[in-house]
N, C-alpha and C positions, 0 to 999 in steps of 0.2 A: 181775595188774598192771592198773591202771586206764588206759583210753585217754586220751591227751592231746588236748584240743580245740584247734582253731585259735584263736589269740588275736586280739583286735582290733588289737593292735600289729602283728602279722604282716600282717594285711589292709591296714593303713595303709601299711606299708613297701612292699607290692606295688603299691598305688595310686600311690605316689610314684615307683616304678620305671617304671610304665607311663605316667606323665605327667611326663616330664623338663622340660617347659615350665613347670612350677610354680616352677622355680628360675630366678633371673635369669640371662640370657645363654644359657639352654638352649633348644633347639627340637626339632623332629621329626628323628629320625635320618636321616642322609644316604642310607641305603639306600632310604628311601621318598621323601625330599625331592627327590633328584636323578634318580629313575627316570622313564621316559616316562609320560605321562598317557594314560589311556583317552580315546577320542573322546567319552565321556559326561561327562567331568569338568566342563566348563564348565556344563552344564545342572544337574548334581548340586550344584555349589558355589552356583549361583544359587538353587536350591531350598532348600538348607540356610540360606542367608543371609536368606531372606525371613522377616520377623518379623510381617507384617501378619495372617497367617492362623494360627490356633492349631491346627496339625496336626503330628503327628510324621511323620518321613520313614523309610520302610522300604526299605533296599537289598536287593533279592532277586536271587538267582542261585546257580548251582552253586558247588561248592567251587573255590577257587584261580583265580577269574577276576579277582581284583583288588579285591574289596569292601573288605577291611581296608586295602589299599594306597591306595585312593581316599579312604577316611576320613582316613588320616594326611595325605595330600596336601591335603585340605580343611582340616584343622587348621592345616597350614603356611600355607595361603593366608589363613586367619583371623588368624593371628599377624602375618603381613606387612601385613594391612590395619589393624592397630592394636588388635585384641582382646587383652586381657591373658591371659597363660598361665594365671593363677589363675582365669580365668572359663571354662576348658574342662576337661571331664572325659572321659577315655576308659577304658572297662573292658570286657574281653573276658569274657563269661560262660562261656567254655570253661576259664577259669583255675580249677584245683582249689581254691585258697584262697577263692574266692567262692562255692563250693558251699553252698547253703542260705540265702544272703543274698538278700533281695528287692532289686528295683531301687531302692526308696525307702530301704532301709538303706544302700546304696552312696552314694546321693545325700546322705543326711544326714551320713555320714562326710565326704564332700567339703565340705559346708557348714561343718562344724566345723574343717576344716583350712585353709580359704581365707576370708579376710575379705571379698573381693569377691563380689558376687552373681554366681552362674554364669549364663552365657548359652547355652552349647552343651554338650550331654551326649550322648556317643556310646557306645552299648551294642553291642559286637560279638558275633556268634554268639548272638543273643538267644533262639534256639529251645531252648537248654539250660536255660532257666528255665521250670519248669512254669507254665502259665497266664500266660505272658509278656504276652499281649495285654490281659488284665485289668489287670495291673500297669502297663503302659505307658499304657493309656487313663486310669487313675487319675492318673498323674503329669502327663499332658497336660492334664487338667482342673484339677489342683490347683496346678500351677506354670505359669501361663499366659504368663509372660514369658520362660520358658526355651524353648530349641529342642532337642527330643529327636530323635536319629537312631539307628535300630537296623539291624542287618544280620543276615541269616540265609541258610543254605545250602539248606534244603529249600524252594525258592522258592514253588511253588504251594501247599504246605501252609501256609506262612506267610501267603500272600496270602488263602487261604480263611479262616484264623482272623482275619486283620485285617478282612476284610469282615464276618464274623459279629459280632465283638465290638468293633470299633473304627470303626464307621460314623461318618463325619464327623470322625474324629480322626486317621486315618492316610493318608498319601500314599505309594503304592507306586512304587518306582523300580527297574525291571528292568535287570540287568546281565548280558547273555549272554557267552559266551566271545568271544575275540578274533575279529573279522572278518578277512577276508584283507587288506583295505586297512589295518586297524590293524596287522596283523602286519608288512606291508611297512614301515610307518612305524617300528615298534619296532626292526626290524633295519637301519633306515637306508637302504632301497633304493627307497622309493616314487618319489622324484623321478627316480632313474636309470632305472627300468624302465617307468614309466607317465607319460603326459602327456595333457592334454586335446586332443581332436581338434578340428579346425576345420571340421567338417562340419555345424555347426548343432546345434539341440537338438530332442529328441523330447519327448513329453508324459509326465507322470506320473513314476514312480520312475526312469525312464531319461532324466531331464532333461538330464544332461550325458553326452557321449560321450567315451570314452577310447581311446587307442591305445598300442601297445607297440612300441618300436623293435627289441627283441630278444625274440621270443616264446619262444625256447628257454630263455633265462635266466629269464624269468618263470615258465615251466613248472617249472624246477628249484626255485624258491622255493615254487611251489604244492605240489609234492610234499613239500617240507620242512614246509610249513604243515600238510599232512595228517598228518604224523608227530608234530609237537610244537607246532604253532602256535596252538592254542586257549587255552593257558595262559601268561600273562605271565612267570611264573617260569621255565617251561621254555624260553621264547624268550630270556630275558635272562641266565640263570645257566648258565655252561659246565659246572659240576658237575652240575646237574640234567640237562643235555643228554646227558651221558655215560651216564646211567642213566634216561633219560626214561620208558621203559616201566615200570620198577619204581616210579618216583616217581608216575606217573599211576595205576597199579594200586593201590598201597598207600595213597597219601595222598589219593586222590580217589575212585576207584571203590569200593574195599573199605570205606573209612570210611562211605560212603553206604549201601552194601548191608548191611554187617555191623553198623553202629552207628546211623547216623542213622535209617534207615527202621524197623528193629526197635524203637528207643526211641519213635519217633513213633506207630507203629501196632500195637505189640505183636506183631510177627511172630515166630513160634516157629521155623520151619524156614528159617533164613537161607540154607542151601545150596540149597534149592529156588528161592529168589528169585535167587540168584547164577547158578544154571544157566539160568534163564529169560533173565536179562539177557545172558548169553553167546550164547545162541541169537539174540536180537534184534540184538546188536551185530554178529554175523557176517553177518546178513542185512539190515543197514541199507540202506534204499532199495528193498527188495523188498516185494511184496505178501504179506501173511500172512492166514490166516483162523484163527478160534478153534479149529476142529477140528484142523487140522494142527499148529498151534502147541501145543496141549495135548498132542498125541501126541509131538512132537519134544522138548518140554521136560519131559514127564512130570509135568505139573501139571494138576489138574482145571480144567474150564472156569470154574467158579464162583470158585475161588481165582485163576485166571489173570486174570479181569476185574479183581479187586481189585489184583493185582500190577501190572497195566498202569497203573492209576490212580496207584499209589504211585510207580512209576518215572517217570511223567510229572510227578508232584508234586515229585520230587527233581530235575527238570530234566535227567534222563539221556536220555530219549527224547521224541519227539513223534509223534503219530499224525495222519494226514490221511485224509479220507474220499474215496470213489470216486464218480465220475459216469459216466454212460453216453455214447453217441455224440450224444445230444440234450441233454447237460448236465443230465440228470435225476438226482436223488438216489435212493438205494436206501432203502426203508423199514427194512430190517433190515441194519445195518452189520456183517455177519459177516466181511467182507473189508475190509482197510484197509492202508495203507502205514505202516511204522514207520521213523523215521529217528533215528539218534543226534543229539543236539544239539551234538555236537562230534566231528568225524571222527577226531580224535587218539585217542579212546578205543579205536577198533578196532585201531590200530597198537600200542597199549599191551598189548592183550589177545592179539593173534595175530601180532605181529611187524611191523616197519617195512615200508612200501610202497616199491617202486621204480616208475619211470615205466612199466614194462612188466608190473607185477604183475597177475595175473588179476582182483584185486579193484578195480583202479583205476577201472573204469567205474562200479561202484556207489558207490565212495567219492567220485568226482568229482560224482556226482549228490547225494550226502549233503552235500558241501561247498556246492554251489549252494543247496540247501535251507537250510543253516545261515545263509547270508547274509541270508535273509529273516526270520530270527529277530530281526533288529535293528529290526524294525518290527512292533508288535503289530497295527497296522491291516492291513498286507499279508499277514502270516502267516496270519491268520484267513480270508483269501480263497482260500488255496491248496487245490487238490484235485488228484487225478490221474484220468485217464480210461482205462477199459478196457472193451472190448466185442468179442465174437467173438475174432478173432485180432489185434486192433488194440490199441494202447496209446499214450498220451501221458504223459510223466513228470509234468509240472506244468501245471495249468490254473488261471489266476488269474481268479476270478469278480468281476463288478462288485458294488457294494453291494446291488443289487436281487436278486442271487443267481439271476438267470434268463438271464444271457448271459455269455460269456467276455470278459475284458479282454485276455488274452494267453495264448499257448501256448508251452511250452518243452520241447524234447527234448534230453537231455544225452548227449553222446557224447565219449569220450576217444579220438577217431580222426578222421582226415580222410576216411575211406571213404565216409560218406554223400554227399559231394560227387560221387563217381563212381558210386555205386550208389543211385539214387533210390528203388529198391524198399524201402529201409530207412526211407523217410519216408512210407509209405502212411498211417500212423495220423494224423500231424500234418496232412498234406495233406487227408485226408478230413474231419477235425474242423474245420479252418480253412474248409472250404467250406460248413459248416453255417450259420454266422451271421457277420455282419460283426464284425471285431476292431478294437480301438482302435489296434493297431499290428501289423505283420507278425509271424507266428509266428517263433520263433527256435530254431535248432538249434546246439548248441555243438560245437566241433571240437577237434582237438589243436593245430592251428597256423594254420589259414587263416581269413581274414576276407573275406567277399564277400556279395553279394546276388544271388539267382537266382530265376527263375520256374520252379517245378516243377509240371507239370500244371495250369497256370493260377493257381497260388498263389505269390505273392512270399514268399520265405523269406530271413531274415537268417542268415548263418553267422558265428559269432564263437568264438574259442578259449575253452575252458572257464575257464582261469585269468583271462583278461581279463574274461569275463562276471562271474565271482565278484567281481573287484575293482570293476567298474562297479556291480553291485547294492549291494554293501556301502558303497562310497563315497557313492553317490547317496542311499541311504536314510539314512545317518548325517548327510549334509548337510541332508536334509529334516527330520529329526526335531527 
């Protein structure tokens, strides 16, 4: 019996289904239209609306952080601004009916169906089209009055390809997981739990200071954020919340490890890759070296180096380099720290966290790190310091890379305030060179400033620090 091929009529019916705004009186589904907007929405909408520059926009980020959601909300804003629905095309390249069709073939079908000249074309999950970057560059050059927008989950892989093949034609727009400040906004508790302090302003990313009237209630939301707060759907959908671990494992982590990365890079042993990621997720925030990592994950060092690149390309992990007590770099980076880009993934793999879980310390540190992902400028300056028996969790270097801008030690405890011996590393490092601002140690609940062995140190609760970093960075971007 001969196989039946997908007909053009079926493709057209699917396009009409995906684009309800082609019909008079129809618009974007309420599921997307009425949902909270990411803090990135205004900048994204402004970028898409710009017609002066002939460049396509690429929304890059991990799975389920709201890329499709934001594209639909952008379409809704365009419709409300007076753009005709017949001038907007949305197509998800993940749709089986579109398999084998080029971007231009979909566009030409759209042109046949709609008399108005299109203005905005959205291609979701564009990485599922082989040589997508060549196709998109061709469309950008050929249809210069149209505005093309693409999205993809394997963020850095897409970015690499766009830089290689789309020079001067693509503008990358990074969308990380939810920050802690966005999470509080999504659950409707930001104004209740945090307010701007009246103690003046500091410099740089900490330009605005914040305070919390009930730190224990903020800490409850912080733990909840660690368990499910990085993904908008998990935060907003009660059904997903009831099985958030399974949702995150199956729909986010496993799809990346078992499908996206193997298809992008031709990986044969997906279980080997999965085993490595589990080891890294369990040790998020810890220093690792290639030798021990190879032994613990049972992956050769050569393969391991490739896998680390792939996992970072898929926006699952991020590595940061080490400096010594004089802020010097090591020529051979055999040791480095690995962080999950979303602390929620650890809870999905190994069980939910409580405020007294043994892993809370390292996941609090991971959460602090993840807030810095919301600024490409600041995240590239982050290092950690380790020498002899001393360590400092995070060192922010100035652009010249020869002096520190700030030091942060993350604690999920108030004990450092009573036991100064735990602060030897940050005190010693702060004494080496002048800092732009006092070193900071995070606590469980207490806020104060103290002088420890001649060094002024700020103590701020971890949850409040996460809010401050993410809110101020998003305000600055």
